[in-house]
C-alpha positions as CSV (number, residue, x, y, z in Angstrom):
1,V,-29.9,-37.9,-2.7
2,L,-30.2,-39.9,0.6
3,E,-31.7,-42.8,-1.1
4,F,-29.1,-42.9,-3.8
5,V,-26.2,-43.0,-1.4
6,G,-27.9,-45.5,1.0
7,A,-28.3,-43.0,3.8
8,S,-31.3,-43.2,6.2
9,E,-33.2,-40.0,6.7
10,E,-33.3,-40.6,10.5
11,K,-29.5,-40.6,10.6
12,Y,-28.3,-38.4,7.8
13,C,-29.0,-35.0,6.2
14,A,-28.2,-33.9,2.6
15,F,-27.6,-30.3,1.7
16,F,-26.2,-28.4,-1.3
17,A,-23.1,-26.3,-1.2
18,G,-21.9,-23.8,-3.8
19,N,-19.3,-24.6,-6.4
20,G,-19.1,-28.3,-6.4
21,A,-17.3,-30.6,-4.0
22,T,-14.7,-28.0,-3.3
23,A,-17.3,-25.9,-1.4
24,G,-18.4,-28.9,0.6
25,F,-14.9,-29.7,1.8
26,N,-14.2,-26.1,2.7
27,R,-17.4,-26.0,4.7
28,M,-16.6,-29.1,6.6
29,A,-12.9,-28.3,7.2
30,T,-13.8,-24.9,8.5
31,S,-16.6,-26.2,10.8
32,L,-14.7,-29.2,12.2
33,S,-11.6,-27.1,13.0
34,K,-13.7,-25.2,15.5
35,I,-14.8,-28.2,17.6
36,R,-12.8,-30.7,19.6
37,T,-9.8,-28.3,19.5
38,E,-7.8,-30.8,21.6
39,R,-7.9,-33.0,18.5
40,D,-5.7,-30.8,16.2
41,L,-4.5,-33.5,13.8
42,V,-6.1,-34.4,10.4
43,L,-5.0,-37.4,8.3
44,V,-5.3,-37.1,4.5
45,S,-4.5,-39.7,2.0
46,E,-2.0,-39.0,-0.8
47,M,-4.6,-40.0,-3.3
48,E,-6.7,-36.8,-2.8
49,H,-7.7,-34.3,-5.3
50,H,-6.7,-30.7,-4.3
51,S,-10.3,-30.0,-3.2
52,N,-10.0,-32.7,-0.5
53,D,-6.5,-31.8,0.6
54,L,-5.9,-28.0,0.6
55,P,-8.9,-27.0,2.7
56,H,-7.7,-29.3,5.5
57,R,-4.2,-27.9,5.3
58,E,-5.6,-24.4,5.6
59,H,-7.9,-25.0,8.5
60,S,-6.2,-27.6,10.6
61,S,-3.2,-27.2,12.9
62,Q,-1.5,-30.2,11.5
63,V,-2.0,-32.5,8.5
64,I,-0.3,-35.9,8.0
65,H,-0.5,-37.5,4.5
66,I,-1.0,-41.2,4.3
67,P,1.1,-42.7,1.5
68,C,-0.3,-45.0,-1.2
69,L,0.3,-48.6,-2.0
70,G,2.8,-49.7,-4.6
71,E,5.9,-48.4,-6.2
72,F,6.7,-46.5,-9.4
73,E,4.1,-47.2,-12.1
74,S,1.9,-49.3,-9.8
75,Y,1.7,-46.6,-7.1
76,G,-1.8,-45.5,-6.3
77,G,-3.9,-47.8,-4.1
78,F,-5.1,-46.9,-0.6
79,N,-2.6,-48.1,2.0
80,I,-4.7,-49.4,4.9
81,D,-1.6,-50.5,6.9
82,C,-0.1,-47.0,6.9
83,L,-3.5,-45.6,8.0
84,Q,-3.6,-48.1,10.9
85,E,0.0,-47.2,11.9
86,S,-1.0,-43.5,12.0
87,I,-4.2,-44.2,13.9
88,Q,-2.4,-46.2,16.5
89,K,0.4,-43.6,16.9
90,H,-1.7,-40.5,17.1
91,G,-5.0,-42.0,18.6
92,E,-7.2,-39.4,20.1
93,K,-5.3,-36.5,18.6
94,V,-7.0,-37.2,15.3
95,N,-10.0,-35.0,14.6
96,Y,-10.9,-36.6,11.3
97,V,-9.6,-38.5,8.3
98,A,-10.2,-37.4,4.7
99,V,-10.1,-40.0,2.0
100,T,-11.3,-40.4,-1.6
101,G,-13.8,-43.1,-2.6
102,A,-11.8,-43.6,-5.8
103,S,-8.7,-41.9,-7.1
104,N,-9.1,-39.3,-9.9
105,V,-5.7,-40.3,-11.2
106,T,-5.5,-44.1,-10.9
107,G,-9.2,-45.1,-10.4
108,A,-8.2,-47.1,-7.3
109,I,-11.2,-47.7,-5.0
110,T,-10.8,-47.2,-1.3
111,P,-12.2,-49.9,1.1
112,L,-14.4,-47.4,2.8
113,E,-16.1,-49.7,5.4
114,E,-12.7,-51.0,6.6
115,V,-11.3,-47.5,6.8
116,A,-14.3,-46.3,8.7
117,K,-13.9,-48.9,11.4
118,L,-10.3,-47.9,11.9
119,V,-11.1,-44.2,12.0
120,H,-14.0,-44.7,14.5
121,S,-11.9,-46.9,16.8
122,V,-10.3,-43.7,18.1
123,G,-13.4,-41.5,17.9
124,A,-12.4,-39.6,14.8
125,Y,-14.7,-38.5,12.0
126,M,-14.3,-39.6,8.4
127,I,-14.9,-37.4,5.3
128,V,-15.2,-39.2,1.9
129,D,-14.7,-37.6,-1.5
130,A,-17.2,-39.6,-3.6
131,S,-16.8,-37.4,-6.8
132,Q,-14.9,-40.0,-8.7
133,M,-16.9,-43.1,-7.6
134,I,-20.4,-41.8,-7.4
135,A,-21.1,-42.5,-11.1
136,H,-19.3,-45.8,-11.2
137,A,-20.2,-47.9,-8.1
138,P,-22.9,-48.3,-5.5
139,V,-22.5,-46.5,-2.2
140,S,-24.1,-47.3,1.2
141,M,-23.4,-44.7,3.9
142,D,-25.5,-46.7,6.4
143,D,-23.6,-50.0,5.8
144,A,-20.1,-48.3,5.8
145,D,-21.1,-46.0,8.7
146,L,-19.6,-43.0,6.9
147,D,-19.8,-39.6,8.7
148,V,-19.6,-37.2,5.7
149,L,-19.7,-37.9,2.0
150,V,-19.2,-35.1,-0.6
151,F,-19.5,-35.1,-4.4
152,S,-20.0,-32.8,-7.3
153,G,-23.1,-33.0,-9.4
154,H,-21.2,-32.5,-12.7
155,K,-19.3,-35.7,-12.0
156,I,-22.6,-37.6,-12.3
157,Y,-24.1,-36.2,-15.5
158,A,-25.7,-33.1,-14.0
159,P,-23.7,-30.1,-15.2
160,G,-24.6,-26.9,-13.4
161,S,-25.7,-28.6,-10.3
162,P,-24.3,-27.7,-6.9
163,G,-21.9,-29.6,-4.6
164,V,-23.6,-32.2,-2.4
165,V,-22.8,-32.9,1.2
166,I,-24.4,-35.8,3.1
167,A,-23.5,-35.8,6.8
168,K,-24.7,-37.4,10.0
169,K,-27.2,-35.2,11.8
170,T,-25.3,-35.7,15.1
171,L,-22.2,-34.2,13.5
172,L,-24.0,-31.3,12.0
173,N,-25.7,-30.6,15.3
174,A,-22.3,-30.4,17.0
175,I,-21.0,-27.7,14.7
176,T,-22.0,-24.1,14.0
177,P,-22.9,-23.0,10.4
178,S,-20.0,-21.5,8.6
179,E,-22.1,-19.6,6.1
180,L,-24.7,-17.1,7.2
181,G,-27.5,-15.3,5.4
182,G,-31.2,-15.6,4.5
183,G,-33.1,-18.8,5.1
184,M,-30.9,-20.2,7.9
185,V,-32.1,-18.1,10.9
186,D,-35.1,-18.2,13.1
187,D,-34.8,-14.7,14.5
188,V,-32.7,-11.6,13.8
189,S,-32.4,-8.4,15.8
190,L,-29.9,-5.5,15.9
191,A,-28.3,-7.2,18.9
192,E,-28.2,-10.9,17.8
193,Y,-29.3,-13.6,15.5
194,V,-30.5,-17.1,16.1
195,P,-29.7,-19.8,13.6
196,T,-32.4,-22.3,13.0
197,N,-32.1,-25.9,14.3
198,N,-33.9,-27.2,11.2
199,L,-31.8,-29.2,8.8
200,P,-30.9,-28.8,6.0
201,D,-32.2,-25.2,6.2
202,R,-29.4,-24.2,8.6
203,E,-26.7,-25.3,6.1
204,E,-28.2,-23.6,3.0
205,A,-27.9,-19.9,3.5
206,G,-28.9,-17.7,0.5
207,T,-30.7,-18.4,-2.7
208,P,-30.5,-22.1,-3.6
209,N,-29.5,-23.4,-7.1
210,I,-33.0,-24.8,-7.7
211,V,-32.5,-25.7,-11.4
212,G,-29.2,-27.5,-10.5
213,A,-30.8,-29.4,-7.7
214,I,-33.8,-30.5,-9.9
215,T,-31.3,-31.6,-12.6
216,L,-29.3,-33.7,-10.1
217,G,-32.5,-35.3,-8.7
218,A,-33.6,-36.3,-12.2
219,V,-30.2,-37.9,-12.9
220,L,-30.2,-39.8,-9.6
221,D,-33.7,-41.1,-10.3
222,L,-32.6,-42.4,-13.7
223,L,-29.5,-44.1,-12.3
224,T,-31.5,-45.6,-9.5
225,R,-33.8,-47.2,-12.0
226,V,-30.9,-48.5,-14.1
227,G,-29.1,-49.7,-10.9
228,M,-25.6,-48.9,-9.9
229,D,-24.8,-52.6,-9.4
230,T,-25.7,-53.0,-13.1
231,I,-23.4,-50.2,-14.1
232,R,-20.5,-51.6,-12.1
233,E,-21.0,-55.1,-13.6
234,K,-20.8,-53.6,-17.1
235,E,-17.8,-51.5,-16.3
236,I,-15.5,-54.1,-14.8
237,P,-14.9,-56.2,-18.0
238,L,-14.3,-52.9,-19.9
239,I,-11.7,-51.8,-17.4
240,D,-10.0,-55.2,-17.6
241,Y,-10.0,-55.1,-21.4
242,V,-8.5,-51.6,-21.7
243,W,-5.9,-52.3,-19.0
244,K,-4.7,-55.5,-20.6
245,S,-4.7,-54.0,-24.1
246,L,-2.6,-51.0,-23.0
247,T,-0.1,-53.0,-21.0
248,L,0.6,-55.1,-24.1
249,L,1.9,-52.0,-25.9
250,K,5.6,-51.5,-25.2
251,E,5.4,-47.8,-26.1
252,V,2.7,-47.2,-23.4
253,T,3.3,-46.8,-19.6
254,V,0.2,-47.5,-17.6
255,Y,0.0,-46.1,-14.0
256,G,-1.8,-47.4,-10.9
257,P,-2.5,-50.8,-9.4
258,N,-3.5,-53.8,-11.5
259,P,-7.4,-54.0,-11.5
260,A,-7.0,-57.7,-10.7
261,E,-5.4,-56.8,-7.4
262,V,-7.1,-53.5,-6.5
263,P,-10.7,-52.7,-7.5
264,R,-10.8,-49.5,-9.6
265,T,-13.1,-47.4,-11.7
266,G,-12.6,-46.8,-15.4
267,T,-10.1,-44.0,-14.9
268,I,-6.8,-45.3,-16.4
269,S,-3.8,-43.0,-16.6
270,F,-1.0,-43.7,-19.1
271,N,1.7,-42.0,-21.2
272,I,2.9,-42.8,-24.7
273,K,6.7,-42.8,-24.8
274,G,8.0,-39.9,-26.9
275,F,4.8,-37.9,-26.8
276,D,3.9,-35.1,-24.5
277,H,1.0,-36.1,-22.3
278,G,-0.9,-32.9,-23.1
279,L,-0.6,-33.6,-26.8
280,T,-1.8,-37.2,-26.3
281,A,-4.8,-36.0,-24.3
282,A,-5.7,-33.4,-26.9
283,A,-5.6,-35.9,-29.7
284,L,-7.7,-38.4,-27.8
285,N,-10.2,-35.7,-26.8
């Protein structure tokens, strides 16, 4: 996992978390809310899936949503200027910023390295939802200096695999484990218990999803051999072809930014005029 996301073993730790990315975000939101309590503000982009939005609303004192780029049908790219304004306005009140690597609605890809520099300029952490980009584009946590990256195994051809969290060891060592049970303690008595300092053991209480983890490992090994750069190079002309073809049809409304202006994955949302969107999806499926 660390190799696949470009995360050095000295700096990062990967662990598995329950029911997909949702479990990972809940874990991080719960834990981060208990430290640096003077930083009671979280910034969340409007591009987020519910799994990377609702946990932060629940566990943080205040959440501010960063609006997207564009208007009407073109709405949907990450707005770096609005983030900068919020960072400058709230400064050291910000505990962390939660952003998606790529929108699950428009496919718009977030400039993660640029965002990370802004976030770190005020000492805040950055949580990235990589679920929608992990199977489509290369990721380097080392190069982008990301604090936390979360994704679901089923989004990358590994159904039944657990959620995956990759986080800086310095961050994990600053928080207390939010899930307790077997395998994550060094000592237990009637009076107290002592969580282990060993990572990832401390973050993986209970019986692990061994089959799911092995499945995910096999998939990541295959994709590493194919090369994520190769996959991205193959996908870009397909995105361009589909986008241009759909926009030529007057009965079709395509949503999200133009791929010539904002990099995006192969997720393209559209409606056919006069047809219910659910019916269209069912027919195409």
